[in-house]
Every structure is written in structure tokens, then in C-alpha cells.
TIZAZA-186507 format. One line per field, with one value per residue (C-alpha): residue number from 1; residue in one letter; y, x, z. Coordinates in nm, 2 decimals, always signed. Example, Ala and Ser with C-alpha at 12.3 -4.5 7.8 and 13.67 -1.06 7.14 Angstrom:
<nodes>
lotor = [1_2]
drense = [A_S]
v = [-0.45_-0.11]
u = [+1.23_+1.37]
w = [+0.78_+0.71]
</nodes>
This chain:
<nodes>
lotor = [1_2_3_4_5_6_7_8_9_10_11_12_13_14_15_16_17_18_19_20_21_22_23_24_25_26_27_28_29_30_31_32_33_34_35_36_37_38_39_40_41_42_43_44_45_46_47_48_49_50_51_52_53_54_55_56_57_58_59_60_61_62_63_64_65_66_67_68_69_70_71_72_73_74_75_76_77_78_79_80_81_82_83_84_85_86_87_88_89_90_91_92_93_94_95_96_97_98_99_100_101_102_103_104_105_106_107_108_109_110_111_112_113_114_115_116_117_118_119_120_121_122_123_124_125_126_127_128_129_130_131_132_133_134_135_136_137_138_139_140_141_142_143_144_145_146_147_148_149_150_151_152_153_154_155_156_157_158_159_160_161_162_163_164_165_166_167_168_169_170_171_172_173_174_175_176_177_178_179_180_181_182_183_184_185_186_187_188_189_190_191_192_193_194_195_196_197_198_199_200_201_202_203_204_205_206_207_208_209_210_211_212_213_214_215_216_217_218_219_220_221_222_223_224_225_226_227_228_229_230_231_232_233_234_235_236_237_238_239_240_241_242_243_244_245_246_247_248_249_250_251_252_253_254_255_256_257_258_259_260_261_262_263_264_265_266_267_268_269_270_271_272_273_274_275_276_277_278_279_280_281_282_283_284_285_286_287_288_289_290_291_292_293_294_295_296_297_298_299_300_301_302_303_304_305_306_307_308_309_310_311_312_313_314_315_316_317_318_319_320_321_322_323_324_325_326_327_328_329_330_331_332_333_334_335_336_337_338_339_340_341_342_343_344_345_346_347_348_349_350_351_352_353_354_355_356_357_358_359_360_361_362_363_364_365_366_367_368_369_370_371_372_373_374_375_376_377_378_379_380_381_382_383_384_385_386_387_388_389_390_391_392_393_394_395_396_397_398_399_400_401_402_403_404_405_406_407_408_409_410_411_412_413_414_415_416_417_418_419_420_421_422_423_424_425_426_427_428_429_430_431_432_433_434_435_436_437_438_439_440_441_442_443_444_445_446_447_448_449_450_451_452_453_454_455_456_457_458_459_460_461_462_463_464_465_466_467_468_469_470_471_472_473_474_475_476_477_478_479_480_481_482_483_484_485_486_487_488_489_490_491_492_493_494_495_496_497_498_499_500_501_502_503_504_505_506_507_508_509_510_511_512_513_514_515_516_517_518_519_520_521_522_523_524_525_526_527_528_529_530_531_532_533_534_535_536_537_538_539_540_541_542_543_544_545_546_547_548_549_550_551_552_553_554_555_556_557_558_559_560_561_562_563_564_565_566_567_568_569_570_571_572_573_574_575_576_577_578_579_580_581_582_583_584_585_586_587_588_589_590_591_592_593_594_595]
drense = [M_R_K_M_M_F_M_Q_L_M_L_L_T_V_A_L_G_L_R_A_E_E_A_D_S_L_L_A_D_T_T_H_V_D_W_Y_E_T_P_G_M_T_D_K_I_A_T_L_P_T_F_R_D_M_V_E_L_R_P_P_H_D_A_T_S_G_V_A_D_Y_S_E_A_T_T_I_E_I_E_E_P_W_F_A_W_V_N_I_T_G_L_T_N_L_P_A_S_K_S_D_V_R_Q_V_W_V_E_V_Y_D_G_Y_G_A_Y_F_R_K_R_A_I_V_K_G_Q_G_G_W_S_L_K_F_P_K_R_N_F_S_C_Q_F_C_E_G_D_W_T_G_N_A_T_P_D_I_R_I_G_N_W_V_W_Q_D_E_F_H_F_K_A_F_Y_T_D_F_S_R_G_L_G_E_V_G_Y_K_L_F_H_Q_I_V_A_D_R_A_P_Y_W_E_R_G_G_Y_T_A_S_S_N_R_A_R_C_L_P_D_G_F_P_C_A_V_Y_L_E_G_R_F_H_G_I_Y_A_W_Q_L_K_K_S_R_K_N_M_N_M_A_K_T_E_P_L_H_I_H_L_D_G_E_L_N_N_K_T_L_F_R_G_S_V_A_W_S_L_F_D_I_R_H_P_K_D_A_Y_C_T_D_Q_T_R_E_A_I_R_Q_L_S_R_Y_H_A_E_L_A_A_L_E_A_S_G_A_D_S_L_A_M_T_R_A_F_E_E_R_F_D_I_A_S_L_V_D_Y_D_V_F_Y_Q_F_V_C_N_C_D_G_S_L_K_N_W_Q_W_F_T_Y_D_G_R_K_W_F_V_A_P_Y_D_L_D_Q_T_F_G_V_N_L_Y_G_V_V_R_P_A_V_W_N_H_S_P_L_V_E_G_P_F_Y_W_V_E_R_Y_Y_K_R_E_L_R_R_R_Y_A_Q_L_R_S_N_G_V_L_T_T_A_N_I_L_P_L_M_R_D_W_C_Q_R_V_G_E_D_M_Y_D_Q_E_R_T_R_W_P_D_S_P_C_Y_A_E_A_I_C_N_T_G_W_R_P_S_T_D_W_A_K_Y_A_T_S_P_D_Y_N_S_S_T_T_Y_H_S_G_D_L_C_K_L_E_G_R_L_W_E_A_T_Q_T_V_S_G_V_R_P_Y_V_R_N_S_Q_L_D_S_L_Q_R_W_E_G_W_V_A_N_R_L_A_Y_L_D_T_Q_L_R_A_N_H_P_A_L_S_V_G_T_M_A_Q_T_P_T_A_S_P_F_Y_N_L_A_G_Q_R_V_S_R_P_R_Q_G_I_Y_I_H_R_G_R_K_V_V_V_R_K_A_P_A_T_F_T_G_G_R_G_V_H_V_H_D_T_N]
v = [-7.48_-7.73_-7.45_-7.22_-7.49_-7.56_-7.19_-7.17_-7.48_-7.33_-6.99_-7.17_-7.39_-7.09_-6.84_-7.05_-7.29_-7.59_-7.93_-7.98_-8.25_-8.01_-7.73_-7.98_-8.08_-7.72_-7.67_-7.98_-7.79_-7.51_-7.48_-7.29_-7.15_-6.95_-6.57_-6.34_-6.00_-5.69_-5.68_-5.48_-5.48_-5.80_-5.65_-5.36_-5.57_-5.81_-5.53_-5.47_-5.61_-5.94_-6.02_-6.18_-5.88_-5.65_-5.86_-6.03_-6.28_-6.48_-6.80_-6.70_-6.82_-6.68_-6.46_-6.20_-6.16_-6.10_-6.26_-6.49_-6.74_-6.78_-7.00_-7.29_-7.05_-7.04_-6.72_-6.43_-6.09_-5.83_-5.45_-5.26_-5.25_-4.94_-5.11_-5.48_-5.72_-6.00_-6.27_-6.49_-6.82_-7.03_-6.76_-6.52_-6.28_-6.18_-6.30_-6.10_-6.13_-6.23_-6.57_-6.63_-6.81_-6.93_-7.16_-7.01_-6.98_-6.64_-6.52_-6.21_-6.01_-5.72_-5.53_-5.56_-5.92_-6.13_-6.37_-6.63_-6.84_-6.99_-7.13_-6.88_-6.84_-6.54_-6.39_-6.07_-5.78_-5.47_-5.37_-5.12_-5.14_-5.49_-5.35_-5.19_-5.40_-5.37_-5.53_-5.55_-5.89_-6.05_-6.30_-6.55_-6.73_-7.10_-7.37_-7.74_-7.71_-7.47_-7.53_-7.23_-7.43_-7.39_-7.05_-6.86_-6.56_-6.26_-5.94_-5.64_-5.34_-5.21_-5.41_-5.68_-6.04_-6.15_-6.43_-6.24_-5.90_-5.69_-5.56_-5.23_-5.14_-4.77_-4.78_-4.42_-4.27_-4.17_-4.23_-4.57_-4.50_-4.20_-4.41_-4.51_-4.15_-4.08_-4.36_-4.23_-3.89_-4.00_-4.20_-3.88_-3.70_-3.94_-3.97_-3.73_-3.94_-4.24_-4.56_-4.64_-4.95_-4.76_-4.50_-4.79_-4.94_-5.23_-5.23_-5.50_-5.31_-5.33_-5.09_-5.23_-5.23_-4.93_-4.98_-4.88_-4.99_-4.90_-5.00_-4.98_-4.99_-5.30_-5.44_-5.74_-5.98_-6.27_-6.56_-6.33_-6.06_-5.72_-5.66_-5.33_-5.12_-5.21_-5.11_-5.40_-5.33_-5.44_-5.59_-5.55_-5.80_-5.86_-5.81_-5.48_-5.37_-5.51_-5.72_-6.03_-6.34_-6.46_-6.13_-6.10_-5.72_-5.65_-5.57_-5.45_-5.37_-5.32_-5.27_-5.05_-4.88_-4.58_-4.45_-4.70_-5.01_-4.94_-4.60_-4.52_-4.80_-5.09_-5.34_-5.47_-5.76_-5.88_-5.54_-5.53_-5.77_-5.84_-5.87_-5.95_-6.15_-6.46_-6.79_-6.91_-6.59_-6.38_-6.42_-6.28_-6.03_-5.92_-5.88_-5.70_-5.44_-5.37_-5.34_-5.10_-4.89_-4.87_-4.72_-4.45_-4.20_-4.24_-4.21_-3.89_-3.74_-3.81_-3.65_-3.34_-3.33_-3.34_-3.01_-3.12_-2.85_-2.87_-3.01_-3.29_-3.37_-3.39_-3.59_-3.84_-3.85_-3.91_-4.21_-4.36_-4.25_-4.15_-3.78_-3.75_-4.04_-3.87_-3.52_-3.66_-3.85_-3.55_-3.31_-3.57_-3.63_-3.26_-3.21_-3.51_-3.45_-3.81_-3.89_-4.23_-4.24_-4.16_-4.45_-4.74_-4.75_-4.66_-4.89_-4.88_-5.07_-5.09_-5.25_-5.27_-5.30_-4.95_-4.68_-4.68_-4.55_-4.48_-4.50_-4.46_-4.73_-4.74_-4.40_-4.43_-4.13_-3.87_-3.56_-3.45_-3.78_-3.93_-4.27_-4.23_-4.06_-3.72_-3.45_-3.21_-2.87_-2.79_-2.54_-2.81_-2.74_-3.08_-3.12_-3.15_-3.50_-3.58_-3.96_-4.17_-4.02_-3.72_-3.58_-3.49_-3.38_-3.13_-3.00_-2.99_-3.01_-2.75_-2.56_-2.87_-2.94_-2.59_-2.63_-2.96_-2.84_-2.53_-2.76_-2.99_-2.68_-2.54_-2.86_-2.91_-3.22_-3.04_-2.84_-2.86_-2.90_-3.23_-3.37_-3.30_-3.50_-3.80_-3.77_-3.73_-4.01_-4.26_-4.14_-4.16_-4.51_-4.62_-4.43_-4.30_-4.62_-4.82_-4.54_-4.56_-4.94_-4.88_-4.63_-4.88_-5.16_-4.96_-4.67_-4.64_-4.56_-4.25_-4.04_-4.05_-3.84_-3.57_-3.65_-3.72_-3.55_-3.62_-3.34_-3.09_-3.14_-3.02_-3.07_-2.78_-2.64_-2.47_-2.71_-2.48_-2.59_-2.96_-3.04_-2.87_-2.99_-3.28_-3.62_-3.68_-3.82_-3.96_-3.86_-3.49_-3.23_-3.01_-2.66_-2.46_-2.38_-2.65_-2.85_-3.21_-3.45_-3.80_-4.03_-3.78_-3.49_-3.18_-3.15_-2.85_-2.86_-2.64_-2.69_-2.84_-3.22_-3.51_-3.88_-3.84_-3.89_-3.63_-3.83_-4.10_-4.14_-3.98_-3.92_-3.64_-3.61_-3.61_-3.55_-3.49_-3.12_-3.11_-3.31_-3.07_-2.76_-2.93_-2.98_-2.61_-2.48_-2.71_-2.60_-2.24_-2.30_-2.48_-2.21_-1.97_-2.22_-2.33_-1.99_-2.16_-1.97_-2.13_-1.89_-1.98_-2.23_-2.11_-2.24_-2.32_-2.60_-2.76_-2.97_-3.14_-3.49_-3.61_-3.81_-4.17_-4.02_-4.21_-4.08_-4.14_-4.11_-3.92_-4.24_-4.25_-4.55_-4.56_-4.56_-4.69_-4.58_-4.25_-4.18_-3.85_-3.72_-3.57_-3.72_-3.64_-3.63_-3.51_-3.40_-3.17_-3.21_-3.23_-3.29_-3.53_-3.40_-3.67_-4.01_-4.19_-4.51_-4.68_-4.52_-4.53_-4.30_-4.00_-3.93_-3.71_-3.66_-3.31_-3.21_-2.91_-2.78_-2.73_-2.58]
u = [+10.47_+10.21_+10.06_+10.04_+9.88_+9.63_+9.54_+9.49_+9.28_+9.05_+9.03_+8.94_+8.68_+8.51_+8.54_+8.44_+8.19_+8.40_+8.42_+8.76_+8.87_+8.78_+9.00_+9.27_+9.26_+9.30_+9.60_+9.76_+9.77_+9.96_+10.33_+10.43_+10.76_+10.91_+10.82_+11.08_+11.12_+11.33_+11.58_+11.44_+11.09_+10.96_+10.82_+10.65_+10.49_+10.36_+10.15_+9.97_+9.62_+9.60_+9.39_+9.13_+9.14_+9.05_+8.80_+8.63_+8.46_+8.17_+8.03_+7.97_+7.61_+7.50_+7.20_+7.30_+7.65_+7.56_+7.88_+7.87_+8.14_+8.22_+8.52_+8.36_+8.22_+8.40_+8.23_+8.24_+8.09_+8.12_+8.09_+8.43_+8.53_+8.57_+8.86_+8.94_+9.14_+9.37_+9.54_+9.81_+9.91_+10.19_+10.46_+10.61_+10.78_+10.67_+10.85_+11.17_+11.14_+10.90_+11.06_+11.00_+10.67_+10.49_+10.18_+9.97_+9.62_+9.46_+9.16_+8.97_+8.72_+8.56_+8.42_+8.07_+8.00_+8.16_+8.45_+8.64_+8.95_+9.12_+9.45_+9.66_+10.00_+10.19_+10.50_+10.70_+10.57_+10.73_+11.09_+11.27_+11.01_+11.11_+11.43_+11.23_+11.17_+10.79_+10.73_+10.46_+10.32_+10.07_+9.82_+9.64_+9.36_+9.32_+9.07_+9.15_+9.52_+9.81_+9.86_+9.68_+9.48_+9.15_+9.08_+8.77_+8.61_+8.61_+8.44_+8.49_+8.26_+8.27_+8.59_+8.61_+8.62_+8.97_+9.14_+9.47_+9.54_+9.83_+9.89_+10.08_+10.30_+10.37_+10.65_+10.78_+10.43_+10.27_+9.91_+10.00_+9.78_+9.89_+9.91_+9.54_+9.45_+9.63_+9.44_+9.10_+9.19_+9.30_+8.98_+8.79_+9.01_+8.91_+8.54_+8.43_+8.60_+8.47_+8.63_+8.98_+8.86_+8.57_+8.82_+9.04_+8.76_+8.66_+8.29_+8.25_+8.13_+8.25_+8.12_+8.38_+8.71_+8.92_+9.25_+9.43_+9.44_+9.22_+9.25_+9.11_+9.29_+9.34_+9.54_+9.76_+9.85_+10.11_+10.01_+9.76_+10.02_+10.00_+10.23_+10.11_+9.86_+9.83_+9.64_+9.45_+9.48_+9.36_+9.64_+9.72_+9.49_+9.32_+8.97_+9.06_+9.18_+8.87_+9.07_+8.96_+9.17_+9.21_+9.27_+9.64_+9.61_+9.47_+9.81_+9.91_+10.28_+10.44_+10.79_+11.08_+10.91_+11.12_+11.33_+11.61_+11.39_+11.10_+11.02_+11.32_+11.35_+11.49_+11.29_+11.45_+11.21_+11.37_+11.32_+10.94_+10.65_+10.37_+10.09_+9.84_+9.80_+9.95_+10.09_+9.95_+9.75_+10.07_+10.14_+10.37_+10.10_+10.13_+10.51_+10.49_+10.25_+10.51_+10.78_+10.57_+10.52_+10.89_+10.91_+10.65_+10.90_+11.12_+10.81_+10.69_+11.05_+11.07_+10.73_+10.84_+11.17_+10.98_+10.82_+10.48_+10.28_+10.12_+9.79_+9.96_+10.18_+9.89_+9.68_+9.97_+10.03_+9.67_+9.66_+9.92_+9.83_+9.52_+9.59_+9.32_+9.50_+9.84_+9.71_+9.53_+9.83_+10.06_+9.84_+9.81_+10.18_+10.26_+10.01_+10.11_+10.48_+10.52_+10.89_+10.87_+10.62_+10.82_+11.06_+10.87_+10.57_+10.33_+10.11_+10.09_+9.82_+9.61_+9.30_+9.38_+9.76_+9.79_+9.66_+9.82_+9.70_+9.88_+9.77_+9.94_+10.08_+10.27_+10.21_+10.42_+10.63_+10.37_+10.23_+10.58_+10.71_+11.02_+11.17_+11.33_+11.03_+11.18_+10.93_+10.99_+10.83_+10.51_+10.69_+10.93_+10.99_+10.90_+11.07_+10.83_+10.74_+10.92_+10.99_+10.86_+10.55_+10.54_+10.82_+10.56_+10.30_+10.55_+10.61_+10.26_+10.01_+10.10_+9.78_+9.58_+9.77_+9.68_+9.32_+9.27_+9.43_+9.20_+8.91_+8.99_+9.03_+8.70_+8.49_+8.61_+8.83_+9.16_+9.06_+9.14_+8.76_+8.78_+9.13_+9.15_+8.84_+9.00_+9.31_+9.11_+8.88_+9.17_+9.32_+8.98_+8.92_+9.24_+9.18_+9.42_+9.42_+9.55_+9.81_+9.93_+9.98_+10.16_+10.40_+10.48_+10.54_+10.75_+10.91_+11.20_+10.96_+11.13_+10.80_+10.78_+11.08_+11.31_+11.66_+11.95_+12.26_+12.62_+12.82_+12.90_+12.59_+12.23_+11.95_+11.92_+11.58_+11.73_+11.57_+11.62_+11.99_+11.91_+11.95_+12.29_+12.44_+12.69_+12.63_+12.79_+13.14_+13.31_+13.65_+13.56_+13.64_+13.33_+13.35_+13.08_+12.80_+12.89_+12.60_+12.56_+12.27_+12.23_+11.93_+11.69_+11.78_+12.00_+12.26_+12.46_+12.80_+12.81_+13.19_+13.48_+13.41_+13.54_+13.46_+13.15_+12.81_+12.56_+12.32_+12.28_+11.91_+11.76_+11.40_+11.14_+10.84_+10.53_+10.16_+9.81_+9.85_+10.17_+9.99_+9.70_+9.92_+10.12_+9.81_+9.69_+10.04_+10.09_+9.77_+9.87_+10.20_+10.06_+9.80_+10.10_+10.30_+10.00_+9.83_+9.50_+9.18_+8.93_+8.64_+8.44_+8.16_+7.81_+7.60_+7.24_+7.00_+6.91_+6.59_+6.69_+6.71_+7.07_+7.15_+7.29_+7.64_+7.78_+7.81_+8.12_+8.17_+8.45_+8.65_+8.65_+8.41_+8.13_+7.79_+7.49_+7.23_+7.34_+7.20_+7.21_+7.57_+7.85_+7.93_+8.13_+7.89_+8.00_+8.32_+8.16_+8.11_+7.75_+7.53_+7.24_+6.97_+6.72_+6.76_+6.46_+6.34_+6.44_+6.73_+6.62_+6.87_+6.82_+6.45_+6.37_+6.73_+6.79_+7.15_+7.33_+7.66_+7.93_+8.27]
w = [+6.57_+6.70_+6.91_+6.60_+6.40_+6.68_+6.70_+6.33_+6.34_+6.59_+6.40_+6.08_+6.26_+6.43_+6.15_+5.86_+6.04_+5.94_+6.12_+6.28_+6.03_+5.74_+5.88_+5.95_+5.59_+5.48_+5.71_+5.56_+5.22_+5.36_+5.41_+5.73_+5.79_+6.06_+6.08_+5.94_+6.11_+6.03_+6.32_+6.61_+6.48_+6.64_+6.95_+6.78_+6.51_+6.77_+6.92_+6.59_+6.55_+6.36_+6.06_+6.29_+6.53_+6.24_+6.06_+6.36_+6.14_+6.27_+6.12_+5.76_+5.74_+6.07_+5.98_+6.25_+6.10_+5.74_+5.63_+5.32_+5.24_+4.88_+4.92_+4.72_+4.45_+4.11_+4.02_+4.26_+4.21_+4.48_+4.51_+4.52_+4.88_+5.07_+5.23_+5.22_+5.44_+5.28_+5.47_+5.31_+5.47_+5.35_+5.35_+5.60_+5.36_+5.01_+4.70_+4.61_+4.23_+3.95_+3.93_+4.30_+4.28_+4.59_+4.64_+4.92_+5.06_+5.05_+5.26_+5.16_+5.35_+5.17_+5.48_+5.34_+5.44_+5.16_+5.25_+5.06_+5.10_+4.80_+4.67_+4.49_+4.32_+4.45_+4.29_+4.29_+4.07_+3.93_+3.85_+4.07_+4.34_+4.42_+4.57_+4.85_+5.17_+5.12_+4.78_+4.52_+4.43_+4.19_+4.31_+4.08_+4.25_+4.17_+4.19_+4.30_+4.28_+4.22_+3.85_+3.74_+3.49_+3.67_+3.81_+3.95_+3.77_+4.01_+3.93_+4.17_+4.12_+3.76_+3.67_+3.41_+3.52_+3.64_+3.82_+3.89_+4.05_+4.14_+4.49_+4.50_+4.80_+4.72_+4.97_+4.91_+4.91_+5.24_+5.12_+4.98_+4.68_+4.47_+4.16_+4.21_+4.24_+3.92_+3.74_+3.86_+3.75_+3.40_+3.37_+3.42_+3.16_+2.89_+3.00_+2.73_+2.45_+2.27_+2.40_+2.26_+2.08_+1.91_+1.78_+1.67_+1.46_+1.69_+1.75_+2.02_+2.32_+2.67_+2.94_+3.20_+3.00_+3.10_+2.92_+3.23_+3.59_+3.89_+4.25_+4.60_+4.94_+5.15_+5.43_+5.37_+5.64_+5.63_+5.86_+6.02_+6.10_+5.96_+5.67_+5.52_+5.34_+4.97_+4.66_+4.52_+4.15_+3.81_+3.62_+3.25_+3.07_+2.75_+2.90_+3.04_+2.70_+2.53_+2.29_+2.11_+2.21_+1.85_+1.67_+1.57_+1.51_+1.86_+1.99_+2.34_+2.42_+2.75_+2.87_+2.75_+2.46_+2.35_+2.06_+2.12_+2.15_+1.90_+1.77_+1.55_+1.31_+1.51_+1.73_+2.04_+2.09_+2.42_+2.60_+2.58_+2.60_+2.36_+2.62_+2.35_+2.13_+2.30_+2.18_+1.84_+1.79_+1.79_+1.42_+1.16_+1.09_+1.45_+1.43_+1.11_+1.25_+1.53_+1.27_+1.08_+1.40_+1.42_+1.07_+1.13_+1.24_+0.93_+0.71_+0.87_+0.86_+0.49_+0.43_+0.62_+0.43_+0.10_+0.19_+0.32_+0.49_+0.84_+0.71_+0.52_+0.82_+1.07_+0.83_+0.79_+1.16_+1.24_+1.00_+1.23_+1.58_+1.76_+1.84_+2.11_+2.30_+2.27_+2.36_+2.67_+2.78_+2.73_+2.93_+3.21_+3.20_+3.24_+3.52_+3.75_+3.66_+3.57_+3.61_+3.48_+3.19_+2.87_+2.83_+2.98_+3.21_+2.94_+2.73_+2.35_+2.18_+1.86_+1.74_+1.37_+1.35_+1.20_+1.43_+1.78_+2.12_+2.44_+2.81_+3.14_+3.37_+3.69_+3.83_+4.15_+4.05_+4.02_+4.20_+4.27_+4.42_+4.25_+4.25_+4.60_+4.76_+4.72_+4.65_+4.37_+4.36_+4.17_+3.96_+3.84_+3.47_+3.34_+3.01_+2.70_+2.61_+2.29_+2.31_+2.02_+1.84_+2.09_+1.89_+1.62_+1.89_+2.01_+1.66_+1.52_+1.81_+2.07_+2.01_+2.06_+2.39_+2.51_+2.41_+2.58_+2.89_+2.90_+2.83_+3.12_+3.34_+3.23_+3.26_+3.61_+3.57_+3.62_+3.92_+4.29_+4.36_+4.17_+4.24_+4.61_+4.69_+4.50_+4.73_+5.05_+4.95_+4.94_+5.26_+5.43_+5.30_+5.46_+5.78_+6.04_+6.25_+5.95_+5.87_+6.23_+6.19_+5.86_+6.02_+6.29_+6.04_+5.80_+6.00_+5.75_+5.46_+5.30_+5.33_+5.71_+5.80_+5.68_+5.54_+5.78_+5.64_+5.69_+5.83_+5.57_+5.37_+5.34_+5.09_+4.84_+4.73_+4.43_+4.19_+3.89_+3.91_+3.92_+3.55_+3.52_+3.85_+3.84_+3.99_+4.32_+4.30_+4.60_+4.48_+4.43_+4.69_+4.75_+4.90_+5.07_+4.82_+4.57_+4.44_+4.33_+4.27_+4.41_+4.43_+4.28_+4.50_+4.49_+4.77_+4.88_+5.06_+5.37_+5.42_+5.25_+5.23_+5.04_+5.03_+5.24_+5.06_+5.14_+5.35_+5.60_+5.50_+5.19_+5.29_+5.30_+5.52_+5.31_+5.39_+5.25_+5.31_+5.09_+4.83_+4.82_+4.81_+4.53_+4.31_+4.35_+4.28_+3.98_+3.82_+3.87_+3.72_+3.41_+3.36_+3.30_+3.10_+2.88_+2.88_+2.98_+2.94_+3.16_+3.26_+3.56_+3.47_+3.47_+3.77_+3.74_+3.77_+3.43_+3.44_+3.12_+2.99_+2.96_+2.65_+2.66_+2.72_+3.02_+3.38_+3.58_+3.95_+4.11_+4.13_+3.75_+3.73_+3.48_+3.65_+3.46_+3.72_+3.88_+4.23_+4.40_+4.40_+4.20_+3.86_+3.54_+3.24_+2.89_+3.04_+3.29_+3.66_+3.74_+4.06_+4.02_+4.24_+4.20_+4.05_+3.90_+4.03_+3.70_+3.50_+3.13_+2.97_+3.21_+3.20_+3.50_+3.61_+3.74_+3.67_+3.82_+3.68_+3.93_+3.94]
</nodes>
């Protein structure tokens, strides 16, 4: 242990330009425990590059290094990293639950020359994903002590100011970032809409709030040793929703939000969270608005039963819900085949206590990947979204759903030419070297190998029979050709078998190539299901002056000063050929439509 502390002392002294006594003081604030390893993995993990090997920090103020140390700064603003490195000291395994709270030190290097080391509070994050050996965690940076009373303001790229972030493991996903790709795509989908808060009657402007997460890839190390590739992600927060702290009708709900808990008359307060407002600002007025939301279905049902026509029904519905929000969510839900976005893992919010919006959250079961890492086919007949208010969308807005899908196909957002670069971009940012380290660190990740079946079983690809097949029962005798489902997969008996579960390991090899093929096939499938009419876009250079409508890059981020490159503008993909020296609303920008 003394040898380890001496080595860390030397690293801190060299890397941070500290005097020995200053580094010794920092180490005194850190609790060191013995390293925990998965049995049999110690030797392999020991061969992986350490945090210092990868970052190779030189003294932060050395003019030749270009590295700036922001450890003492209480306000930090950096560009979004292409790929970042994070080292956590004070623990050797991540927390196993939300109540497992650790006091640690966290080092961050953004790869561009910005470095900081700060106290932080780390705890488990997520629900089911905490069952996996590689866990999500939240990290709140602190100043002075670990109480959380004093925290720094950190702004990354186009994000809002934050002091706490989520780190997503994506253990079942080969790319370790499919959810982030989904968020970037959804941000493009809504780019041609007015911001949620403006549609909700709130006029305070924010060009950074997104109302959904975003993330970038990073490598996380524990005590300098590689732990895994993570997505550094925006968390659910008031600032990212552009909500006023003291406004009781700026309401953001999270958790189990479905017909049983909220949308059909009864409110199960213990099963969801009121993310905003908090404490004294969450008043009786707040709670009554939530009760009123629970009564909306009965009100609409009574109106329909009274003989109201379609116009009256849609007018009443749109007084209660933002239909553009629900249509965008529904189209996206259908495209990514979201397995987990209709009972929980969606965000419901309002800016006036009356009209409600919805946005996605927790997209780890998308693009064909289910809870267990099993890949469902692109032609999977995803059931219509009918939970909560979507019952009425399915009844009265099918035409609008088809029109919106066709529009997003035509404007280039829902095309392989747009979506595949988002996927490739994420994988390129991580890089094959880091993926090799990830496979070494987590060889049992279910996306790295095909299933290993017990004798008498094989995976079935007849997904059309999945919904009608019985669950596996250990007391049932199965004969050749019999089907059952277990852990999100369909299994077929190849001989008479009883009391033997279908698999030793339920896994499925996944890749970027599978991902790309799935997207193309899913779009082709939905074209037939939604009868989309999306003629080829006209191609031609337009030497015109764009309006003040915002530009978004292919990562879904709003860009105030577009340079040369491809952007989303007015819901269309455009190429900016030449950017002006000073961007003043678009004068002199040459835009080229692209498919």
C-alpha cells in the first residue's frame, strides 16, 4: 500500500506541477481500498494501459504541452470532447445502488488540453442496469468538501451549466453509446419545431436547454486502472428543461408513468418522481395539476361518448397535450423500436400545469437491442403506442403520424444518409483501440459472442411467433419444434427435453454492420407500414439568405455560427459551402440541399 501511495504521490507531483507536500495533502483526503477483480481477469486487466498511459499529462502550465489545469476553478467551460478520460480515486469498484454513496476524487482530461481534479460524490444510477457487472453511476462534483453544498459550474459544449452528470455503461451494446445516438437523432427530429417551453407558453429563452439528454464517449478508470467505455451524459435537470426554480406549474415527471400509476384516474405518488419543482416550490397547485392530468382520459372519454365529432375531440385533446410533441415521440418510438419507452423511461412535463409534453429518456433498448442485448429484427411488428394519451393519438391522429414520418423521410432526417453517420461518428470517436480494451475488460458482455445453448435447444429466428409463444417453464416437457421465450428471446427445442433451460449464456454478437443494416431495413419496413411518400429531394445550390431559424449539426447540437459542413436547417439537411467571418443571421451563407 505504501508503494502504491508513493507512486500516486509521484504522479500527482509530476502531472499537476505540485509540491510534494501539496500532493501528499491531496492523497490524505482519499480513501484507498484493495483492488477488486472479477475472478480470472486480474492478469488480463493488468496489461491494459492505465489512465496515465493514455493521457500522458505533462505539467499543466508548460507552454509546450498546452494543458491547462482548472482544478481550482469554480467555473469551468470547455468544448465537447471528442473523447475524454476520467479517473476516479477512492474506490475500486463502482457503487451497486443509488443508496451506495461514495466520496471520491475525480480527474478529468478532455483530450484538448483541459484538465481538472475535484472532489465528487458518486453513487449508482439507473434501475435494471445496476444488475449488470458494469454499472452506470452519477457524479456530482464538489468544492471544498463532500457535502454537496458548494459545487462548481461546468459547461460542456452547447450544454447548460451543471455540477452533476450521469455516466452510462451500455453493457449490452457493442458501441457503448446507442442511446446517445438516439438522443442526437431525436434532437434533429424536433429541430424544425419551436422549443417545448415556447409551445407551452413560457417565453424565457434558452438556446442550450434540450429537454432530453446528450452525451459524448469517455474512458473511466478506477485508481488509474481501466474500467470501461462510458457515455458522459447530461442528467435530468431543471436547467436542461428550461424551467423556473420557483414556478409551481413548471412540472417535470419521471419514473413509472403509465395507465396504472397516472393516466387513468388514480395517482400512485410513490412510483414516480416530481423532478421539478422541488421542496417548498412543489405546492398544492403542483399536485392538483398532476391530479388533473390523471383525469384527462376520463374527460376525453366522456366527450367522445357524448357524440363529439373528430374536430371536437382533437380540439379538446390539443387543449391538454401538445400534439406535435406526441407525434414526434410516436414516430421516433416506432423507428428505433423502443422496447422500454411506454410505461416508464419517458419524461412528461408542462410549463403551465395544463398542456403536457413528452420526450424520450433511457434509450438503451433501441435500434433492435432489447433488455438482455438480444437483437430483434428490423421487421419486428412493434405494437402501436397506446399507453396514456397515446390511446387518443392512435384513434384520431394516424394521418398526422404518417405525414410526420413522410416529412422526416423527405427532409433527410430519417434516412440512412443521416443516421448512419451518427452511428459511425460515435464508433470513430471511441476508436478500435479503446474497443479492444473494452472487450478485454468485459469479455462476457452479451454483445460480444453468440449464445451458448444447452443440448436440445437453439435460438429461433421466427420472431413472428414471439408474442404467442409461452414463457419457458422448467416443469414442461418440450419436444422437437416446440417454442418458448425466455430473457427476451425465442427458443426452439431440437429434441425432447425437460428441466433444462435453453441456454448457458444468452448473448448475441453485434456490430456496426448489423446496426447499419438494421436501420436501412427498418426504414424500408416502416415505409410499407406507414405508406410514406417521400420523393427524392431536389439538389441545387441556393445562394440565399437563411432566416434566423437555427442550424443544428449532425450531433443534434444547435450551432449559432455554422462553419463549412453539413447541418440541419428548417428540418432539411443542408451543406454550408462558405461561412461568413461574422455570422449575423446568415448573410452570405451558401446553402446546398442534400439527400
